[in-house]
N, C-alpha and C positions, 0 to 999 in steps of 0.2 A: 464784925461778921470775921469769923477764925475759919479759913480754910487751909489748917494743917495740916492735918491728920489724916491718917489713908480713907481714901476713899472706893470701897471693893466695885467691881465692873458686873455689874447685873447681865443675867442670862438675853440674849436679842429678845423672844419672846418676852420678856419679863416690858421691857423698855418699850416693844409693841404693844402691850394691852395694857399697861398701866400707865402712861404717858400721858394722858387727859387728852386725846387724838377726841375733837370734838365730831359727834356722828357716829361712836364707835364704844359702844356698851355707853351709853349715856346716861345717866338717869336726869330725873325732874330738881333735882336740888345741885347739879354741878352748876360753875357760873357759866354765862355764854353769852355772848357778843349779840348787845341790841344796833343791827346793822342801821338801822334810822337815828335812833342816837348817835351812832357813832359818825354817820354822815354830817348830820346836825353841827358837831360837835369841829369835827372838820372845816367843814365850809365856815365856821364862825371865827375858826383860828385865823381863816386863810383872809377874811375880811379884817379883824381886827391888825392885822398886820398891814393890811392896804389902809388903810386909815391911819394908821402910822406915817405910814410912808409917803401920804396925801397925793393919794393918784385917784382916778378916776376907776381905776378898773385893771385887772389884770386879763391879759394873753397867754395862755397857755398850748406847748406844744407837746411838751415832754408829757409821755403816758400814764407816769406814776404821778405828776403834780395836776393831771387831768382825771387820775381815778381818787387822787386824793381828797380831791375838792369836790368833785360830782359823785364818787361812789361806779362809776362809768369805764367799763374796757372794751377795748377790741383790739387784736392785733397787738397787741404791749410790742412785742419783742419790732417785730417788724415797720409799726409808726414811730419807734426810736429815732429809724435813720429814714422815717421816709413820709415828709410831713403832711399825712393822708387826712387828717382832722386834729383838730382846734379848739378851745374854748375861750367863751369871752365871760367874766366874771367881774360884772360889775360890783365897786364898793355897797354901793346904795340903789341896789335896780337887780335887774332880774341875770339868773345863770344863763347865758345861747352858748348852746353846744354845736359844736358844724362836725357834723359825722360823716364819716366814708361811704358814699356809693349811697345804696338805697337800705344800710342797717340800722334806720330808726329804733328798729321794733329793740336794737340791744339796751334799751336806756328804756324800755316796760318798768312803772313801780319807781323810777327812783325820783323822787319827792325834789331833791335838787336840783332839776333842770327843770326852768322856765319856757324855753323856746327851743326847739330843734331845727336845724338848716342845715341844706346841702354843705361839705365840704367844698370851698373852692382852691381845688390842688392848681400849685404854680411851681413845685419843684421839677426840675428838668423831665424825671421818670415821666410823669404827667401832663406836662406842660410842652415841650418839648419847645420849636422855637416862639412859640406861644407863651414862654415864662413870664414874658417882660409886662405884655399885656396881660395875663393874668393876676399878676400882682398888682395891678394898675386897679381895677377891678375890686379884688380882694381887699386893699387898701380904701377903697371906698365906703365900699361896706362898715370894714373896723371902724373906720373916721367919724362912720353914721352913728353906730353906736355909741362910743364914745362923749360924742354932741350929744346925745339925746338924753344917754343917763350919768353922765359928770356933773351936770350943775354947773356948767361954766370952764371945769378943770379937763384940761386935754393934756393933763399929765396922764401915761398909760405903759401899764410897768409891762414886761414880759420874759417867761422866762427862757427862750430862742426865739430866734428870729431869724431868716437869713438876711443878708444887704440887702436886695430886692424889695421885701415885706418892711424893710426898715424904711429904704427910699421912699416908698410910697404910701408910708404911714405918716411920714413927715411932711411931703408934699399938699400932706391935706389940712395942717397945721398942727398933728397931735408931737406931742413933744415924749420921746422915746426915754424908760427909765428901765435900768438893770431890774430885774422880776426873779431871779433866783435868790436871791437873799431872803426877800420875804417869805417865799414857800418854805424854806429852807428850816425859817428859825420859827415859821406857823407848824411845821411838822414836827418839831425838837420834842415837844413836851405830850406826850400820849395821854389817851381817857385811857379810864378801866375796860371800855369795851375793846381798843386797841392792844391792851396789854394779852387781852384773851385771845386774840387774831395772833399774835407773836403767839405764845403760848402752843398752839397748834401748829403755828410753823415751825415751832423746831420740834415740837412732838413727831413730827412727822419726820423733818431731817434726821432724829436721832434714831427715829425706827431704821430710817436708811443706815444710819453710820452703823447701827448693829449688825443691820445685814450684809455692809459691806467686810469687817469685823471678822465678820461669823463665814463671808466666802473667801477669805482672801489665802489663799496660798500658792506655792511656789509654781512656777509655772503658766500662771496666767499672765496677762496683759494689762497694764495699768489702764488700759481706755476699757476691757473687761471688768474691772472694779472698778472704775469711775462708773460705768451705767448702772450701778447696780442702786447706784443715790438717786440717780436719774429717775430710775423706773418708778423707786419708791414713792418720791415726789409724786409723779404722773398719778399712780395708784391714789395716794391721799388726799388727791384735791390741789397739790400744789402747780407752780406755773410754770419755772425755767429757773434755770443757773445760772448766773451773772459771770463766771469764770469757768475754766475748768484747773484748778491749780492741785494736779495728785501727782506727785514722782517717789520714785524709789531709788534704791542704792545708793548711788554715785549721781544721780540726778535729782534730792535732795539739798545739793548745795553748788554753784548757791543758790537763794529762793527763787522762784518764778516761774521755774520750769510748768508749763500746760502738759496732761497725762497725752499718752503716746503709745504707740505699740511696743513699747521694751517688756520686757518680761522679766517680772517680778524672779527673784532667785532668794530660797532660801535665808534667812539669817540676816537680808538686808531688812531697811527702815522702810517705812511707808509714810511719805507726809500727805497732810493734803487740808485744805482751807475750803469749805461746803459753798458761802455764800451764793446759799439758796432762798431762792422766790418758794414762798410756801404756800398752804390756803390761806385766803383771803387777802393775797397780795404782800402780803407780811415776810419780815426778811430773819431766817436764822443765816449767821455768820460765824461758824463755828470751827476749830483746828485742832487736829491732833495729828499725832506722830505715832506710828505702831510697828510693833516687830512680826517680820514674817519667820514663821517657826518650821521645821520643826528646829528643835536646838535651843540656847540661851543668850543673850543680847550678851555682846560683847562689854569692857569695860569704857570703853570710848561711848557707843550709844549710850549706856547709862548715863554718864556724867554730862552730855549733851541736853538729855531726858530731864534731869533734874535741874541744870543748870534754866533752863524755862521755865519747868515747872515752878521753881522758886521764883523765879521774873513775876510770872502770871499771879501766884498767888499775895504776893509782896505786894503789886499792885492793885488788885483788885482789895484788897483789906484799907487797902487806901480811898477807896470813891467814898463820901459824903455828900450831903448836901450845901454849898455853901465853898465848899474849897474849890481856890481858882483853879483854871488850868496849868497856869504857872505854879503856883506852887504845888501841887502834882506833879507837875514835871520836873520841878528840882528834890523831890522828896520818893521818887521811883527808884525802885531798886537798881542800883549801878552795878552795867554788864560790865564783866569782864574786859580788861582790854582789846585782849587779842579776839573775842570773839564783834565789837564795837563796829567795824569796817563792815562788815554783813549784816548788822543790825534789822529789824523790821523797818519799812517804813514811819513808822508811826507808834505811840505808844499807847493809842487807844483810837478811837470815832465813834463819833454817831452811828444809831444805826435805826429804823424804821420799815420803812417800805422797801428799804434801799440803802447802801451806805449811806451815810447821811454826815451834816454840821453836828458834830465843831471833830475836824481832824487835832490831835494832841500832841503837838510835835516835843522831839527830846528836850532837854532843857541848851545843849549846846548851841541848839540852835532856834531857839524859841524866838528870836528877837525877829527873824527876817521868817518862819514858816511857822509861827507858833499863833493861833487863834485866842483871844482872851475871852474869860468870861467863867463865871462858876456852874457847877455840878448844881443843879435843881430838880425835886422830885417829879419823878412822871419824863425822867428822860430816861433812852436806856442807850447803852455804850456795850462797846467791844475791847476788850484788855487784848495785849496782842503779845506776841514774843517772838522769834526765829533766833536760832542757835544753830550758828554753823562757821569753824576756823576757814579764814581765806586757805585757800589749798588744802583744806579738811577733805574726807574724803565723802561723810553725811551733813545732815543739819537736820534740826529738829523743828517742827512748827506745831504752836499749840492758842487757843485764845479761845476767853468766855465770854458770853453774854450776860449782861448786868443791867437791871433795873434800879434806877434810883430811888430809896423812898425818904421819907420824913425824916429818918433816923440814920439811915447809912445806905446800903446797897443790899438787893437781893439774887443771889446766885439765878439765873431763867437755865442758860445751859447747865444740864446737871448729868451729860456723858460721862461715864467714867475715865479715869487718866490709867494706865497700864502699870502692873503688879510689879511684871519683869521688867519695866526698863525703871522703876522708881525706888520699890522696896528693895537696894540691894546696897550696901556699902560699899564705894568703889575709890 
């Protein structure tokens, strides 16, 4: 796929109207995800990995993993840091969801869940001084499920588990196995239904980006601009945004600053990274940098932008099935020496219901930070770039989301680049 030609920027209303957002002016012939089929596919992927790791089942606390395996969700952000609900998935047997409080009705209609039980919370907020006693009772209940459905196999994978829980399970003869790997490996290859869900998330995200770009003016704060994306995501059925990476002017260099009450000034760059969990719980992870008018960008701003654009498009063009991550790193666009110290933390990474495996490291640190493996059809990947010189005034962040196909890759994020920054000789 060649992406080196001009990419014109459409008006915001075009992005909003025609980007394929499910439920907006849809027609019978459009592709729509079959949710039941998607749930069956995802649970099947989980069980394939459990068999490969020779475990009786897996204990899930991460709400993203619970949703992937069952389609069930409940206060996802809150339960990321409060272990108030969890799920046992037997390799050969039932799926038992331990739900928070009296919220059993949230699982209505989910054929993936065989049994509902009340969660026994033993984290300190819920358990206080009784944490240890609750953990022992909790461990006995989980161990009984492993004995009943494990066929003599007492190996249990877990994605996250506090040490009180690990001790409780081990005291009942359960052998604990690291469980994030089988879940990440299961989530790596997307079905056609998952891809349609991701397209809906990207469409909502890009509608929000269009509104942000149209709303941008000197005198507004970074937080005001960032709020436009949040509002659009919620309006269109999205769920949350994982970070708040938006900065302006000198705050764009170095990267990783979060949005603030700083007032954006005309003539500055604004750079952001969406990290958006949109409709159906899928991630749209897209980065752009934009010039705040009036006026025209400086030569320095255009130079940074063009370098980041060149890196993104060179590396997107490399992606194809069968290409190893190490070879991808070795063939990646060479970053000029003066920008290398502040380069982005990775060349690329997987994406699905959040940022996912694999993280693809730069060639010079591949031995210590790299993941081996090939690109495979059905993977969805984000290609990253950040350009900012040490001590420089501003920096540019760009990122594209792509689908690995049978023959190459397909660009999923289609939001245009900035003509004023890109198409000038500097």
